[in-house]
N, C-alpha and C positions, 0 to 999 in steps of 0.2 A: 700491764693490762690485768684486771682482776677477774676472778671467777664470775663475778656479777655480770661483767661485760659479756662473758660467754653465754649467759642466759639470754641476753638481749640479741646476741648474734644468732643464736638458735631460733629466737622468736621471728627474726626477719626471714629466716629460711622457711618457717611454718607459714608465715603470711604469703610469701611468694609461691610456695607450693599450693596453697589454697587458691590463690589467684589463678595459677596455671590450671588447676582442676576446674575452676569456674569457667574459664575460656573453653577448655576441652568439652565441658558439659554443655555449654552454649552451642558449640559446633555440632555435637551429637544430637541435641534437641532439634536443631534446624537442618538435619541431614536430608529431610524431605521437603524443605521450604523452597519454593520456586525462586530462582534468582539469588539465593543466599550465598554470601561470600564468607568463607571461613576466616577466623581470626587466629592470631598467634601471639602469645605473651612473650615479650622480649624483656630480659632482665639484665641488670648490670651490678657490679660490685659497689658496695657503699663506700663512702669516703673513708680512707684508711687513717688509723691513729698512729702518729709518729712516736717512737720510743727511742731513747738514747741508750745504746748498748755499750759494751766494754770497748775501751780505746776510742770513745767518742763517735763510734759509728752509729748513724741514725738508721733505725729499722722501722718498717711499717707493718702494722697488723690490721687486717681488714675488719670492718664492722658489720659484715653480713652482706645481704643482697637487697636490691630494691628494683621496683618495676620501672622500666623505661617507657614502654608503650604496649598497647595491644594492636599489633599490626594487622591490617586487612590483606588477605591473600586474594587477589583479583584474577586468578586464573580462570580460563573458560570452563564452564560446566557443560556436561553432556546435554544434547538436545533431545527432547522427547516429543514425537509427533502426537498431536491431539486431534487433528482434523477440524478444529474450530477455526473459522476464518479470522476471527479477531484475536486469537492467541498468537502472540508474536515473541520471537526470540532474536537476540543479536548474536551473530557469528563473527566475533572479533571485538575490537576495542570500542568502548563508548557506553552510553546509558540512554534510555528513554527519558524524556523530560515530561513531567506532569506538574500542573499548577492548581493551587487551591488551598483549602484550609486543612491542616493536619495537626491534631492534638493542640488546637488553639493557636496554631502558628500559621500565618498566611504567607505564601510565597511559592517559589518554584523548587521542586524536588527532583531527584534522579533515581532511577530504578533499573534493575535488570529483569524484574518480574513483569512479564508481558501479558498478564491475565486481564485483557481489556474487553470491554463490551460497549454497546451503545446505550446511552441513557435516554430518557423519554423525550428530551429536546433534540436528540440527534447527535450529541457530542460523543466522541470516543473517550471513555473514562476508564480508570483503574477500578479495583474492587471497592475502594473507599470513596469513589466519586470524583477524584481529582482528574482534571481534563488533560488529556494527552496533547502535547504541543506538536505542531506541524505546519505545513505550508498549504493554505487553501488554493484551489484552482478556480479559474474563471469559467464561464459557460462554454468556452471553446476547448477547455481541457489544459490550458496553459497554467503551469504552476507558478505561484508568486514567489517573491524573495523575502517577505517579512513573515517570520513565524508567529503563530498565535494558537488559540484553542482550535483543535481540529474538529470541525463539524461535518459529519458525513451522512447521518441517518435521514435527514429531510431533503437530501438532494433530489432535484427533479430535472428532467431534460425537456426544454421547451420544444414546441413543434418547429419543424423546418419545412418550408414550402418547397414543393417540387420545382426544379428548374430544368432538369435534363432527363430525357427519356431515351433509352437505348434499345433498339430493336434489331434482333438478328433472326432472319427468316428467309425462306425460299419461296418465290412466286413462280408458279408453274408456267414454263415457256409455252406450253400448249394451250394456255387459257385463251378463250375467244372474247372478243369485245362484247359486253352485255348489250342485248338488243334495245333495252329501255335506257333512256338518259338517266344520269345520276339524280336520285331523289333523296334528299336528306330526311324526309319523313318515311321513306321505305328503303333504308340503306342496304339491307341484306340482299334484296332482290335486284339491286342495281349496282352490285359490286361483285368481285370475284373471290375475295378472301378477306377475313377480318380476324383481329386479335384484340385483346383488351389489357389494360393496365390500370391500377389504382393510383391516383395522384393525390397529393395533399395541398391544401391551401395554407395561408399563413397562420390560421387558427388551429391547424391540425385536422380539419375536417376532411374526410375521404370523398373523392369523386371518381367514379368509374369512367374512364375514357376508352371508347371503342374506336379502334383504328381500322378503317376500311380501305382496301386496295382495289382499284378498278383499272383494268386494262383499257387504254384508249386507242391503240393501234400501233403501227410501225412507221418509222420515218422512211423516206425514199431510199435511204442507204441501208435500211434493214434494222436499225436499232429499235428495240421495243420501248414503247412509251406507256407509262402508268400515271394515274393520279392517286394521291392518298387523301383521306378525309378523316380528321379527328373529331369525334362526336361525344357529347355527354348530355345527361338529362338536364333539361332547362330548369328544373326545379331547384338546382343548386347554383344557378347563375342569376345575377342581377338582371331583372327584366325578362327572365325566362319563364317558361311554363312547365310545371311538373308533368312528367310523362311524355313530353315532346322532345325528341332528339334535337340538339343544337350543335351546329358546326363551330368548333373553336379554332380550327386551323386546316388549311388545305395546301397542296403543293403538287409538283410534277417530278416524276422520276424517270430517268432514261437508263436502259441497260444496253451494254455493248453486245456485239455479235457472239462473244464467248460467254455470255451470261453474267458478266461482272457488272457491278454498279458503275455507271459512267458519270452521272451527274444528278444532283437534287436541287430543285428550285422551290423555295418556300413561298407560298402564296399568302393570301389574306387570312385573318382570323384573330380573335382575342379570347382570353379566358378571364372572365370577371366573376369570381365566386362571391356569393352573398356575404356581406359584413367582413370581408377579408381584404387583403391588399389587392388593389386593382390598378392597372391590369397586371396579371401575373403571367409573364412570358414563359412559354414552354418551348424548349428546343428539342426537336426530334433528331436523334443521331442514328442514321441508317447505315453507317459504315464509313469506308474510306474511298470515296469516288475516284476513279482514275483521272478525272479532270483536275484533281488537286495533286500538286507535286508529291510524288512518293506514294500515292494511293494505289492499292492493288485491286480495289473493287470487290474484295472477297471476304471482308471482315464483318459485314452487316447483312444488308439485303443482297440476294442473288436471284438470278432467273435461269434456272436449269430445268431440264425436262424431267422433273420429278414433282410429286404432289405438293400443293401449297402446304406449308408447315412453318409454325413459329418455333424457333430453337430457344430463344430466350427474349424476355421483355423485362427491362429493369428501369427503375427511376430512383432519384436521389433524395426524395422527401420522406418525412415520417411525422407521425403524430406525437403529442406530448407523452412523456412516460415518467413513472415514479421509480425510485430505486428499488430493485428487487434483491440484489446481493452484491457483495464486494469481493475483490481479490487483491492481494498485495504482493508486489514483486520484491526482489532483493534490494532494490534501491528505495524501498519504502513507498513507492507510488501506489496509490489506492485507485484501482480500476472499478468503476461502478457499472453494473449491468442493469439496464432499465426495462420496464415492462413493455416498451415499444420495440424491443429487440436490438436497441442501440447500446453502445458502451462508450465511456470516455473516462479520462482521469479526473477524479474529483478532489484530490489532495495528495500530499506526500508527507510522510512522517519525518520528524527531525531527530537527529541523534546528537547527544552532547558529548563533548570531549573535555576532560578536566586534566590539567597539567600534572597535579600530584593527587591522583584519584584515591590512593590509599590513605591520604590524610583527610578525607571527607568524614563528616560526622554521620554516624548511624542515627536516623531519626525515628526508627520503628516503622512497622507497616511495610517492610521491604523497601524503605526509602532511605536515600542519602541526602545530605545537605552540604552546601559549600561551607568552608571555613577559611580563615586567613591563611592557613598552612596549605590548603589544597589549591587555592587560587579560584578564579571564576571559571564557570563552564562556558564553552563556546558551542552554540547550536549550528548545525550544518546538515546537509543531506546525506543519507546513508551511502556508504561507499566512497565518500569524498574526504580528502584530507586525512586519510588513515583511519577513518571510521569504519566499523564493521558493517556487514550487510544484514538485512532483515530476512528472517526466515518465518514465513507465515504458516499458521496451522501447527505451531510447535512452541514448546516452552523450554527454557533453560533450567536444568536441574541444579541443585546445590552442588558446589565444588568440594564439599567435605569428603575426605577419604576416610572411611570408617576404620579400616585396618590401621592406618597411621594414627588416628585419634586414640584407639585402644592401646597402642604401644606407648603413646605419650601419657596416657592415663596411668599405666603401670609405672612409668618412670617418675611421674609426679607423686604417685603414692609412695614409692620407695624413698624419694627425696624427703617427703614429709616425715616418714618413719625415721630416717637418719637424723634429721634436725631435731625431732622429738628426743632421740637418743642423746644428742648433744646437751639438751636441757636437763635431762634426767641425770646424766653423768656429772654435769656441773653441780646439780643439786646434791648429789651424793658426796662430792668433794667438800661442798660447803657444810654439809652435815658433819663430816669428819673434822672440819675446822672447829665447828662449835663444840665438838666432843673433847678438844684439847684442853678446854677450861675445866673439865671435870677432874 
């Protein structure tokens, strides 16, 4: 092996030290880049030159060093709370999947940088506008099984017509039977007590229903008997007259001698809102009558010797609503809160698993792409199949360890200096060789 070979051996050392410094510099430059994963330059010795020594012994002399690969270090970065609902981080294995055009390349990419936001069309996108992949939910909140672009921002909740009205109240046992007969045009004067509830038709229009209770007497055995009358303004009903109370349901109520609800018999009546579903059945739930097996008669209407009072009146309908804000749980389910006070699941984020994630290609923009070495990504729901969980309102910091990088920088610097010394020494020896001719 000649002195000239020593020059080239030293050169490989310089090249590899330079590459090492480039990787270290890249790590340091991205120490504050969200979701960045540090790299590590891995080297190997170059193919050795075989030399025949004394006694026929074959020896090998190395030809320097060469770069094997720049390995990606995919350890978890620290999570930093931001308070922004669409800032997302992964706690565990996996990547967010985004789709679109990046640097003239169309396709699906993968990232740990969850700086997402809503675009003007309602899609959840990254800072470059690539659409986040997930599972859309149907109007009932059921999440689908086919991933696609996750559209959240234009979600709306359609109106839901009232079907059930639940009343919890006490009717005064000391109430007397009104002197005048029931008069639907003068309900307040011909009843003992009233309460009201707002119900919704199939279009989401509100209708106030006034519920009047009228004592009708006592049975021969002493049980108290009452009627109820559900009234609403006729202006909201087909064939009704505005300002005229219209009865939409009536019925009979019987209380036992201990004040508990004994039975309820529903009478006639229909609710036909204008331009909406007709007829719209309304079921009044007054409690658990003792006439029904297991009923206590104490969970709804009661008749004790205390003033008339409504404890609670509730119904299950609501008007239409627009999306007001979102929240995301650890499974990636996106819960939408709507302007009508309702909430439901409107989608779920997908998380990608890659068999050999450290073999993926860095595509720039905090994105990774699949390669033949990495294998194809598999999309699934967060927390399933070994995938990490989603942390909302947080971002994952770079996993670069600055102290470690500075130590590696010093080592690479010394390595460069040592290889430079190899070249300068070989050069001096070659100079001495040239001087032999003088």
